[in-house]
VOGU-3710 file (C-alpha; in Angstrom, 3 decimals, decimal comma):
1> xxxxxxxxxx> 0,015/-0,014/-0,001  0,963/3,628/-0,551  2,736/5,236/2,461  3,657/8,919/2,710  6,710/9,795/4,814  7,298/13,415/5,709  10,952/14,569/5,493  10,712/18,179/6,651  13,429/17,736/9,249  17,245/17,339/9,150
11> xxxxxxxxxx> 18,036/19,577/6,155  21,265/21,508/5,661  20,993/24,841/3,891  23,408/27,226/2,174  22,873/30,438/0,178  24,590/29,196/-2,954  24,437/26,411/-5,428  26,485/23,499/-4,050  26,016/19,835/-4,912  27,949/17,603/-2,530
21> xxxxxxxxxx> 28,553/13,869/-2,204  28,191/13,927/1,569  26,071/15,651/4,189  27,557/19,114/4,826  28,132/19,553/8,572  29,019/23,277/8,391  25,803/24,447/6,647  22,847/25,943/8,476  20,482/23,270/9,847  16,842/24,018/8,934
31> xxxxxxxxxx> 13,416/22,407/9,242  10,857/22,815/6,524  8,760/24,763/5,622  11,598/27,280/5,105  12,250/30,453/3,185  15,439/32,457/3,044  13,423/35,700/2,706  11,400/35,589/5,932  13,050/38,789/7,104  14,548/40,635/4,144
41> xxxxxxxxxx> 11,465/39,919/2,050  9,380/42,450/3,950  11,755/45,047/5,396  11,788/47,377/2,401  14,432/48,501/-0,027  13,654/45,898/-2,702  16,949/44,283/-1,832  15,878/40,841/-0,630  18,157/37,981/-1,673  17,180/36,463/-4,995
51> xxxxxxxxxx> 19,371/33,676/-6,250  20,229/29,994/-5,994  20,234/28,221/-2,643  20,735/24,573/-1,838  18,964/22,262/0,561  20,636/18,880/1,268  19,451/15,858/3,258  20,432/12,230/3,777  17,891/9,583/2,663  18,314/5,988/3,754
61> xxxxxxxxxx> 16,353/3,307/1,993  16,236/1,094/5,099  14,470/3,865/6,999  11,626/3,989/4,498  8,747/1,511/4,157  9,643/-1,572/2,117  8,216/-0,875/-1,290  8,824/-1,305/-5,017  9,188/2,418/-5,750  9,761/5,719/-3,910
71> xxxxxxxxxx> 8,869/9,155/-5,166  9,968/12,562/-3,902  7,040/14,964/-3,466  7,727/18,729/-3,252  4,616/20,746/-2,515  6,151/24,196/-3,094  9,628/25,434/-4,065  9,913/28,937/-5,354  10,613/29,553/-8,171  12,635/26,986/-10,115
81> xxxxxxxxxx> 14,068/23,772/-8,773  16,725/21,236/-9,730  16,641/17,936/-7,778  19,804/15,849/-7,444  20,162/12,354/-6,016  23,766/11,419/-5,313  24,904/14,341/-7,523  22,799/13,221/-10,507  19,982/15,571/-11,627  16,617/13,700/-11,548
91> xxxxxxxxxx> 14,091/16,537/-11,939  13,916/20,190/-13,057  10,775/22,134/-12,326  9,758/25,658/-13,223  6,974/27,172/-11,146  7,108/28,062/-7,518  3,579/27,310/-6,312  2,588/23,825/-7,467  3,407/20,250/-6,465  5,921/18,212/-8,372
101> xxxxxxxxxx> 7,295/14,669/-7,951  10,253/12,647/-9,037  11,090/8,923/-8,818  13,950/8,087/-6,421  16,373/5,243/-7,314  17,815/4,739/-3,873  20,994/2,871/-3,080  21,754/0,991/0,122  23,264/3,188/2,733  23,279/7,012/2,643
111> xxxxxxxxxx> 21,749/8,763/-0,393  22,444/12,503/-0,677  19,315/14,360/-1,841  19,953/18,004/-2,863  17,429/20,507/-4,102  18,698/23,717/-5,676  15,961/26,346/-5,462  16,252/29,535/-7,491  14,156/32,709/-7,173  16,394/34,856/-9,426
121> xxxxxxxxxx> 14,836/37,318/-11,907  14,465/35,765/-15,344  12,536/36,109/-18,621  10,819/32,697/-18,715  9,171/31,795/-15,392  6,297/33,698/-13,869  5,959/35,800/-11,795  8,724/38,075/-13,064  7,325/41,417/-11,891  4,556/42,021/-9,390
131> xxxxxxxxxx> 3,689/43,936/-6,243  4,580/41,173/-3,783  7,714/39,416/-2,600  8,858/36,268/-4,437  10,028/34,421/-1,353  12,568/31,743/-2,206  12,738/28,385/-0,517  11,288/24,949/0,132  8,331/26,593/1,833  5,798/23,706/1,871
141> xxxxxxxxxx> 6,047/20,070/2,904  8,429/17,645/1,303  7,473/13,928/1,396  8,557/10,595/0,126  5,724/8,424/-1,245  6,339/4,708/-1,292  4,218/2,613/-3,707  4,156/-0,795/-5,411  5,181/-1,020/-9,020  1,504/-0,893/-10,054
151> xxxxxxxxxx> 0,120/2,370/-8,609  -1,919/5,417/-9,314  0,207/7,751/-11,363  2,359/10,099/-9,297  4,069/11,934/-12,190  1,022/13,301/-14,070  1,505/17,055/-13,350  1,532/16,365/-9,604  -2,127/15,296/-9,725  -3,768/13,164/-7,058
161> xxxxxxxxxx> -4,269/10,285/-9,514  -8,072/10,527/-9,424  -10,428/12,975/-11,172  -14,069/13,376/-10,197  -16,835/15,237/-12,022  -20,092/15,222/-9,984  -23,464/15,984/-11,576  -26,292/17,205/-9,410  -28,733/15,135/-11,495  -27,412/12,058/-9,726
171> xxxxxxxxxx> -24,233/10,746/-11,297  -20,479/10,945/-10,733  -17,910/10,577/-13,503  -14,604/9,196/-12,260  -11,305/8,890/-14,061  -8,037/7,506/-12,716  -4,454/7,527/-13,933  -2,605/4,196/-13,458  0,902/2,920/-13,939  1,470/-0,803/-14,225
181> xxxxxxxxxx> -0,790/-3,910/-14,503  -3,796/-4,625/-12,265  -6,833/-6,932/-12,211  -9,509/-4,369/-11,442  -10,233/-1,028/-9,778  -12,626/-0,703/-6,881  -14,434/2,662/-6,763  -16,192/3,701/-3,546  -18,213/6,832/-2,691  -18,952/7,500/1,007
191> xxxxxxxxxx> -20,954/10,189/2,692  -19,837/12,353/5,651  -20,992/9,723/8,082  -18,840/7,072/6,409  -21,796/5,238/4,827  -21,104/3,739/1,377  -23,337/5,392/-1,206  -22,053/3,869/-4,439  -19,477/1,288/-5,550  -18,080/-0,169/-8,735
201> xxxxxxxxxx> -15,563/-2,893/-9,475  -14,261/-2,438/-12,943  -11,197/-2,919/-15,205  -11,997/0,511/-16,719  -10,051/3,636/-15,793  -13,156/5,764/-16,338  -16,560/4,893/-14,822  -19,830/6,585/-13,906  -21,377/6,016/-10,495  -25,058/6,476/-9,833
211> xxxxxxxxxx> -25,752/8,783/-6,872  -29,537/9,251/-6,452  -30,537/12,596/-4,898  -27,062/13,717/-3,861  -26,694/15,962/-0,865  -25,577/19,278/-2,430  -22,601/21,407/-1,512  -24,356/24,672/-0,608  -21,569/27,069/0,145  -21,308/28,408/3,720
221> xxxxxxxxxx> -24,703/27,218/4,814  -24,106/23,544/4,103  -20,677/22,600/2,588  -21,471/18,898/2,327  -18,625/16,696/1,135  -18,420/13,087/0,006  -15,259/10,965/-0,039  -14,386/9,179/-3,253  -11,734/6,484/-3,231  -10,206/4,176/-5,819
231> xxxxxxxxxx> -8,192/1,009/-5,085  -6,053/-1,097/-7,489  -6,821/-4,802/-7,036  -4,381/-7,622/-7,790  -5,237/-11,199/-6,843  -8,124/-9,926/-4,673  -5,817/-7,622/-2,655  -5,923/-3,793/-2,557  -2,352/-2,741/-3,390  -2,738/1,038/-3,820
241> xxxxxxxxxx> -5,493/3,500/-2,877  -6,182/7,175/-3,528  -9,027/9,249/-2,300  -10,415/12,765/-2,635  -13,264/14,831/-1,182  -15,854/16,011/-3,627  -18,987/18,111/-3,612  -22,096/18,029/-5,777  -23,033/21,554/-6,853  -24,230/23,390/-9,956
251> xxxxxxxxxx> -23,653/27,053/-10,618  -23,718/29,672/-13,295  -22,606/33,260/-13,539  -25,350/35,544/-14,825  -24,815/39,051/-16,225  -27,876/40,332/-14,359  -28,286/38,147/-11,298  -24,642/37,479/-10,453  -23,474/34,163/-9,071  -26,106/31,439/-8,833
261> xxxxxxxxxx> -25,432/28,310/-6,759  -27,707/25,326/-7,132  -30,405/27,465/-8,699  -30,356/30,222/-6,055  -28,716/33,652/-6,149  -25,617/33,512/-3,954  -23,774/36,841/-3,944  -20,017/36,400/-3,969  -18,667/39,031/-1,614  -15,268/38,488/-0,083
271> xxxxxxxxxx> -11,561/39,004/-0,121  -8,307/38,194/-1,828  -5,549/36,434/0,098  -1,749/36,233/-0,089  -0,053/33,358/1,642  2,638/35,101/3,725  2,856/36,425/7,278  5,207/38,317/9,567  8,451/36,565/10,463  7,599/33,524/8,325
281> xxxxxxxxxx> 7,297/34,772/4,821  5,457/32,087/2,829  6,612/29,197/4,966  3,309/28,588/6,763  2,095/25,842/9,045  -1,336/24,163/8,957  -2,216/26,219/12,027  -1,418/29,389/10,088  -3,765/28,368/7,263  -6,482/27,474/9,789
291> xxxxxxxxxx> -6,178/30,859/11,468  -6,524/32,604/8,145  -9,662/30,722/7,152  -11,114/31,362/10,626  -10,597/35,106/10,251  -12,150/35,114/6,766  -15,105/33,139/8,038  -15,512/35,519/10,990  -15,752/38,401/8,538  -18,598/36,581/6,794
301> xxxxxxxxxx> -17,049/36,306/3,310  -18,639/33,968/0,816  -15,657/33,983/-1,558  -11,882/34,104/-1,660  -9,690/35,046/-4,557  -6,519/33,020/-3,988  -4,052/35,375/-5,592  -1,737/35,449/-7,491  -0,640/31,827/-7,790  -1,553/28,274/-6,719
311> xxxxxxxxxx> -1,995/28,089/-2,957  -1,405/25,191/-0,596  -3,679/22,160/-1,166  -4,524/22,312/2,478  -6,013/25,793/2,160  -8,204/24,720/-0,880  -9,422/21,820/1,225  -10,320/24,209/4,063  -12,328/26,263/1,569  -14,182/23,021/0,548
321> xxxxxxxxxx> -14,845/22,219/4,147  -16,199/25,644/5,136  -18,018/26,498/1,919  -15,886/29,423/0,630  -16,206/29,860/-3,135  -12,768/30,190/-4,763  -11,143/32,002/-7,655  -7,915/30,118/-8,457  -5,253/31,497/-10,772  -1,672/31,272/-12,057
331> xxxxxxxxxx> 1,007/33,967/-11,630  0,752/35,318/-15,134  0,983/38,836/-13,900  1,951/42,455/-14,734  4,498/41,879/-17,449  3,991/39,639/-20,519  7,188/37,816/-21,428  7,532/36,609/-24,997  9,617/33,675/-23,793  7,206/32,824/-20,978
341> xxxxxxxxxx> 4,344/31,160/-22,874  5,411/27,570/-22,146  5,552/28,425/-18,434  2,000/29,836/-18,431  0,800/26,629/-20,048  2,637/24,298/-17,641  1,549/26,274/-14,568  -2,089/26,265/-15,782  -2,004/22,510/-16,407  -0,666/21,942/-12,905
351> xxxxxxxxxx> -3,241/24,256/-11,352  -6,126/22,482/-13,028  -5,108/18,811/-12,631  -3,996/19,308/-9,005  -7,169/21,185/-8,024  -9,887/19,805/-10,307  -11,654/17,929/-7,543  -12,153/20,916/-5,201  -15,875/21,902/-5,221  -14,914/25,352/-3,820
361> xxxxxxxxxx> -13,156/26,346/-7,045  -15,498/27,891/-9,612  -13,281/29,845/-12,043  -9,751/29,562/-13,417  -7,917/32,884/-13,593  -5,881/33,481/-16,764  -3,902/36,543/-15,653  -3,702/39,620/-13,473  -3,047/43,170/-14,620  -1,102/41,785/-17,518
371> xxxxxxxxxx> -1,635/44,891/-19,678  0,668/47,159/-17,687  2,721/47,730/-20,826  -0,232/47,783/-23,192  -3,179/45,624/-24,218  -2,648/45,238/-27,957  0,458/43,018/-28,193  -0,519/40,144/-30,585  1,590/37,656/-28,667  -0,070/38,700/-25,424
381> xxxxxxxxxx> -3,559/38,209/-26,927  -2,635/34,891/-28,472  -1,133/33,636/-25,173  -4,456/34,356/-23,470  -6,423/32,607/-26,220  -4,226/29,572/-25,877  -4,739/29,519/-22,107  -8,444/30,022/-22,405  -8,750/27,098/-24,900  -6,556/24,968/-22,633
391> xxxxxxxxxx> -8,753/25,557/-19,628  -11,872/24,643/-21,578  -10,328/21,484/-23,001  -9,004/20,296/-19,630  -12,091/21,403/-17,641  -15,307/22,069/-19,525  -17,182/22,457/-16,208  -15,616/25,719/-15,111  -15,535/29,162/-16,775  -12,399/31,286/-17,124
401> xxxxxxxxxx> -11,848/34,745/-15,822  -9,142/37,441/-15,542  -8,318/40,441/-13,411  -8,002/43,527/-15,608  -6,057/46,673/-14,787  -8,085/49,881/-14,460  -6,219/51,675/-17,299  -7,180/48,824/-19,751  -10,154/50,256/-21,629  -13,300/48,088/-21,523
411> xxxxxxxxxx> -13,488/47,721/-25,329  -10,015/46,189/-25,665  -9,976/42,714/-27,197  -8,195/41,120/-24,194  -11,057/42,079/-21,885  -13,368/39,806/-23,843  -11,279/36,577/-24,163  -12,273/34,913/-20,861  -15,790/33,685/-20,094  -16,312/36,286/-17,355
421> xxxxxxxxxx> -14,181/39,215/-16,307  -13,317/41,367/-13,304  -11,510/44,638/-12,937  -8,985/45,865/-10,385  -10,226/49,362/-9,530  -8,760/51,678/-6,940  -10,795/54,811/-7,577  -10,497/56,667/-4,304  -6,962/55,472/-3,611  -4,912/55,401/-6,795
431> xxxxxxxxxx> -6,660/58,420/-8,307  -10,206/59,323/-8,970  -12,736/59,330/-6,117  -14,414/56,474/-4,321  -17,798/57,506/-5,786  -16,384/56,803/-9,325  -16,554/53,053/-8,814  -20,293/52,538/-9,129  -20,702/54,610/-12,327  -17,830/52,788/-13,940
441> xxxxxxxxxx> -19,482/49,400/-13,378  -22,834/50,770/-14,512  -21,138/51,995/-17,710  -19,581/48,617/-18,416  -22,867/46,838/-17,679  -24,779/49,162/-19,993  -22,260/48,729/-22,863  -21,921/44,960/-22,391  -25,202/43,797/-20,786  -24,556/40,142/-21,505
451> xxxxxxxxxx> -21,059/40,011/-20,105  -20,666/39,275/-16,362  -18,509/41,869/-14,689  -16,863/41,691/-11,269  -14,432/43,662/-9,072  -11,345/41,606/-8,433  -9,372/44,184/-6,421  -10,219/47,415/-4,540  -8,905/48,850/-1,347  -6,758/51,400/0,506
461> xxxxxxxxxx> -3,785/51,188/2,753  -4,112/51,799/6,489  -1,582/51,756/9,303  -1,768/53,112/12,836  -2,324/56,726/11,684  -5,474/58,618/12,606  -7,419/61,717/11,790  -10,904/63,300/12,107  -10,727/64,569/8,529  -9,784/61,447/6,503
471> xxxxxxxxxx> -8,555/62,084/2,978  -7,351/59,931/0,116  -3,713/59,009/0,544  -3,390/59,743/4,247  -2,937/56,004/5,160  -5,230/56,435/8,172  -7,442/53,692/9,566  -10,296/56,224/9,363  -9,953/56,765/5,589  -9,800/53,017/4,977
481> xxxxxxxxxx> -12,963/52,556/7,016  -14,782/55,337/5,152  -13,645/53,961/1,750  -14,904/50,461/2,507  -18,246/51,746/3,822  -18,747/53,434/0,463  -17,650/50,312/-1,505  -19,995/48,138/0,561  -22,908/50,399/-0,373  -21,748/50,424/-4,023
491> xxxxxxxxxx> -21,779/46,672/-4,309  -24,912/46,081/-2,222  -26,920/48,116/-4,716  -25,541/46,328/-7,771  -26,456/42,622/-7,726  -25,290/42,196/-11,325  -21,669/42,342/-10,147  -20,816/38,621/-10,174  -18,069/38,739/-7,526  -16,180/41,295/-5,375
501> xxxxxxxxxx> -12,780/40,580/-3,789  -11,431/43,197/-1,396  -7,685/43,687/-1,703  -6,554/42,347/0,677  -7,611/40,245/3,653  -4,143/40,583/5,186  -1,283/42,941/4,865  1,503/41,194/2,922  5,136/41,431/2,059  6,057/43,705/-0,901
511> xxxxxxxxxx> 9,722/44,526/-0,365  9,775/47,142/-3,134  7,163/49,295/-1,341  8,221/52,352/0,535  5,086/54,153/1,602  2,764/54,497/4,498  5,535/54,819/7,062  6,402/51,095/7,210  8,411/49,956/4,240  8,335/46,524/2,662
521> xxxxxxxxxx> 4,614/45,763/2,963  1,359/46,415/1,172  -0,922/47,584/3,975  -4,314/47,250/2,226  -5,193/44,351/4,466  -8,234/44,340/6,691  -6,004/42,539/9,219  -2,329/43,167/9,971  0,360/40,827/8,599  0,852/39,249/12,016
531> xxxxxxxxxx> -2,875/38,575/12,219  -3,019/40,316/15,605  -5,066/43,430/14,777  -8,329/43,693/12,872  -8,657/47,105/11,399  -12,016/48,927/11,673  -12,788/48,124/7,980  -12,742/44,399/8,892  -15,824/45,048/11,121  -17,548/47,010/8,391
541> xxxxxxxxxx> -17,548/43,795/6,297  -18,549/41,689/9,252  -21,561/43,956/9,764  -22,510/43,536/6,097  -21,789/39,865/5,607  -21,826/37,931/8,871  -24,861/36,438/10,638  -22,937/36,312/13,981  -24,430/39,151/16,119  -21,833/41,683/17,303
551> xxxxxxxxxx> -21,175/45,403/17,901  -17,891/47,186/17,266  -16,783/50,649/18,321  -14,356/52,155/15,715  -11,348/54,342/16,494  -9,981/52,494/19,521  -6,456/53,528/18,581  -7,538/57,176/18,038  -7,901/58,483/21,579  -6,531/62,071/21,657
561> xxxxxxxxxx> -8,911/64,369/19,755  -8,997/68,142/19,361  -12,538/68,791/18,158  -15,810/68,769/20,016  -18,175/67,252/19,121  -16,240/64,400/17,498  -17,535/61,638/15,253  -17,789/58,165/16,839  -18,713/55,285/14,520  -20,205/51,904/15,428
571> xxxxxxxxxx> -20,515/48,861/13,165  -23,078/46,170/13,902  -25,313/43,689/12,121  -28,033/44,287/14,702  -30,782/46,843/13,883  -30,318/49,247/16,782  -27,324/50,564/18,767  -27,272/52,598/22,012  -24,238/54,716/22,893  -23,337/55,422/26,530
581> xxxxxxxxxx> -20,880/58,133/27,639  -19,325/57,591/31,068  -22,181/55,268/31,921  -25,017/57,631/30,796  -27,219/56,894/27,728  -26,318/59,393/25,071  -28,286/58,307/21,990  -29,956/55,290/20,359  -29,920/54,904/16,567  -31,072/52,561/13,828
591> xxxxxxxxxx> -29,141/52,009/10,603  -30,157/49,752/7,725  -26,681/49,955/6,259  -25,119/48,668/9,527  -23,044/51,849/9,984  -24,013/54,004/13,006  -22,699/57,573/13,327  -22,739/59,592/16,553  -21,580/63,141/17,122  -20,206/62,943/20,638
601> xxxxxxxxxx> -19,217/65,854/22,968  -15,531/65,746/23,762  -14,229/67,102/27,072  -11,822/65,624/29,563  -11,749/61,860/29,217  -14,791/59,919/28,104  -15,474/56,185/28,375  -17,662/55,181/25,451  -19,800/52,048/25,434  -21,872/50,746/22,538
611> xxxxxxxxxx> -24,680/48,289/23,248  -26,749/46,301/20,795  -28,983/43,823/22,537  -26,802/41,660/24,761  -23,651/42,708/22,855  -21,300/45,509/23,871  -18,005/47,122/23,060  -15,977/49,852/24,762  -13,456/52,538/23,912  -12,392/55,955/25,115
621> xxxxxxxxxx> -11,505/59,455/23,832  -9,616/62,337/25,451  -9,827/66,061/24,742  -6,523/67,661/23,787  -5,710/71,189/22,642  -3,233/70,249/19,971  -3,286/67,416/17,374  -1,233/64,499/18,511  1,565/64,193/15,909  1,981/60,543/16,823
631> xxxxxxxxxx> -1,145/59,963/14,710  0,201/61,692/11,556  1,976/59,772/8,786  5,724/60,243/8,583  7,257/58,346/5,707  10,189/56,143/6,671  13,231/57,008/4,522  11,187/59,490/2,468  12,940/62,137/0,401  10,477/64,608/1,863
641> xxxxxxxxxx> 7,631/64,514/4,355  4,599/66,841/4,296  6,063/69,052/7,088  9,330/69,636/5,097  7,467/71,500/2,356  7,197/75,250/2,261  3,525/76,258/1,812  2,124/79,702/0,936  -1,522/80,418/1,795  -3,686/80,572/-1,278
651> xxxxxxxxxx> -0,989/79,065/-3,490  -0,044/75,519/-4,560  2,607/73,231/-3,232  3,698/69,595/-3,424  0,884/68,989/-0,856  -1,790/70,180/-3,382  -3,850/67,792/-5,433  -2,826/67,620/-9,087  -6,393/68,314/-10,178  -6,333/71,572/-8,236
661> xxxxxxxxxx> -2,962/72,579/-9,714  -4,169/71,785/-13,246  -7,146/74,110/-12,988  -4,928/77,134/-13,767  -2,969/77,514/-16,995  0,182/78,330/-15,075  -0,246/75,262/-12,901  -0,793/73,001/-15,860  2,305/74,352/-17,629  4,377/73,947/-14,467
671> xxxxxxxxxx> 3,416/70,269/-14,121  3,710/69,413/-17,793  7,134/71,117/-18,198  8,385/69,240/-15,125  7,154/65,896/-16,475  8,585/66,535/-19,938  11,951/67,352/-18,464  11,889/64,222/-16,303  10,816/61,949/-19,130  13,506/63,469/-21,378
681> xxxxxxxxxx> 16,091/62,579/-18,729  14,704/59,033/-18,517  14,878/58,666/-22,303  18,581/59,675/-22,255  19,234/57,033/-19,647  17,484/54,386/-21,752  14,217/54,231/-19,842  11,903/55,370/-22,657  9,752/52,265/-22,229  9,054/53,051/-18,578
691> xxxxxxxxxx> 5,415/52,757/-17,553  5,515/56,317/-16,212  5,927/57,559/-19,808  2,756/55,753/-20,857  0,820/57,259/-17,960  1,986/60,799/-18,813  0,784/60,399/-22,394  -2,573/58,928/-21,430  -5,253/61,587/-20,875  -7,569/59,228/-18,990
701> xxxxxxxxxx> -4,748/58,257/-16,643  -3,733/61,857/-16,079  -7,355/62,523/-15,143  -7,368/59,525/-12,841  -4,270/60,712/-10,909  -5,792/64,167/-10,388  -6,702/63,296/-6,759  -3,074/62,637/-5,913  -0,821/65,263/-4,380  2,610/65,695/-6,070
711> xxxxxxxxxx> 4,243/64,446/-2,862  2,195/61,254/-2,843  3,029/60,609/-6,508  6,745/61,011/-5,703  6,552/58,408/-2,912  4,714/55,918/-5,122  6,495/56,477/-8,384  9,360/54,164/-7,546  7,217/51,095/-8,212  6,871/52,419/-11,813
721> xxxxxxxxxx> 10,547/53,022/-12,160  10,326/56,843/-11,769  12,511/58,406/-9,083  12,833/61,952/-7,935  15,575/63,743/-5,969  15,018/66,096/-3,053  16,436/68,929/-5,115  13,991/68,254/-7,985  11,000/68,230/-5,638  11,971/71,372/-3,786
731> xxxxxxxxxx> 12,603/73,201/-7,017  9,152/72,181/-8,257  7,632/73,255/-4,945  9,237/76,699/-5,315  7,543/77,078/-8,702  4,225/75,822/-7,381  4,313/78,370/-4,584  3,834/80,978/-7,314  0,711/79,262/-8,684  -2,530/80,633/-7,227
741> xxx> -5,165/78,111/-6,230  -8,085/78,621/-8,592  -11,450/78,004/-6,937
//
């Protein structure tokens, strides 16, 4: 019988490529999961180590189960891997997020297993460029699987060896992949209580089981799972068995009614998730995955976009178990590479065959924001058509989708290749205003009424900064909460939007980032990267989506306040909230949108208590005469901070919104001349293809960035390859100080 032996322990590690014939005693000793970027991958500077590293371990045949064959199973090695056994290469794999296996021809005595893992930049393996850290390492479990010579195939794209296609009408199509001879295959379907529902004993590798009136997988409310197993029989004995959990469900995506599960409208409202966390990078434990799913369930989400790559099998299984509907995708992201087509195909094949049986997965994602350098490249378009056709041929049961960048116009050909589509929109954070989101979706829906449209990313960054006058770009928890209140209302009134995925559930590592006052992370999460603090916006979603009664007082970290009265917000999914100040009832309010606003007098110190039925929450505020500068953003390592800038009353500065500056002819000329000079400098240095140049030439994009201040643009521009010096910015500020603000 098949036996899986975990070999996560007793590895030696070195930050170089080194294939040895003996176990290296002087290397670092590590236990898997492991990444070499757990610290430098999220501390900022875009200088985390990217290169080849080697893991080495001794394997002894006599310490493994007695069996005809042994296979190495690697569940995640980022990004490319070369496996050596006794200095001979036995497997090369390109793709950092999927399972791969290799047969092991073990000798008696010590066998030296070495795995060289490489996360270096390249032009062939995705992801090559994206707004997250590409952690290197053996960051998931590594096992040895021992099997007889006749066994379910272990080398077919890392698949489980069994493929199940349930039909709610009452049948189950099963296909298995087998190596070697056998007498028959025994198929068994059991329910959650362990009762056998259907069986078949056949020589065929593909059979159909009858399952009268199957219990349906109904998402969160009833995620019912069956267990399907297949056993190879020789001389009446079961010699190898594989099993998988499956769910019977039907669904469709409708351009008017949104997502429909088993004939009923089932709004997909949820989050996207990256797989890393503080101090661990992407080397997570099962307990880490369980904590993540528990937080997402607490929020009340019905769907998760597992971005931007294949996630751990254990997490997909948790989604099956708890009824979370999943968008699964490959890391074909940001920058199309002409030499990367084969890798998109191989990663898509692995994604589909390894995850086909998961009932939680409903769409295959082709790409994410792939049009950063333009949407009309024929090779880019053809690559997407090939992937789309591949998905349909490998899995006719699921539609395809893609996440499209805001600046990609809705009539571009690439937008209409996949079966359904979603857009990544950040109106209200990366330009535009939050109220622009709804009209944009209405415009798309009106122009393409038969094409399902969703929102695959939206969000704002928030750290421990606070204000009573939240504005776009201030990185305060208050602005993030306001923004998500507005987005919740936008989506609640538009049932035609087939799915919405907030970006992101958790803050995550993005070592190239240098904004918000804490470099090296993207802080759009509803929960901090260490999972220890739920931002106020988390509770806004819980109020909208969760059936678990609760009440939450916002602003617990914003205590010192100047103004009186001051706004106090409460989120609850209960119909009525009462607010008490120092033990005395202040006001009782009702709110159908779950957001309760109170203007509270502010003097001395006030203990605030919110009550909704039997549920309560408490916070406090304190009157101060001067704004507490501890609450105001100060960029770490910034060229300039807001307080370094000379301002002249009634005139512009680097702290003025671009749209305000552009209202006057002099302001417009000042900005355009500055950009032209900068782009000319970039062209001389060979950077003429820089994305910043495309933005400057795009009228729609220039309109979109109108809500940015020049200072904010300067802090963000580095991710687009555009850098400014302190001298350049101060010289521009001096010119702007001569531009009158036009009302």
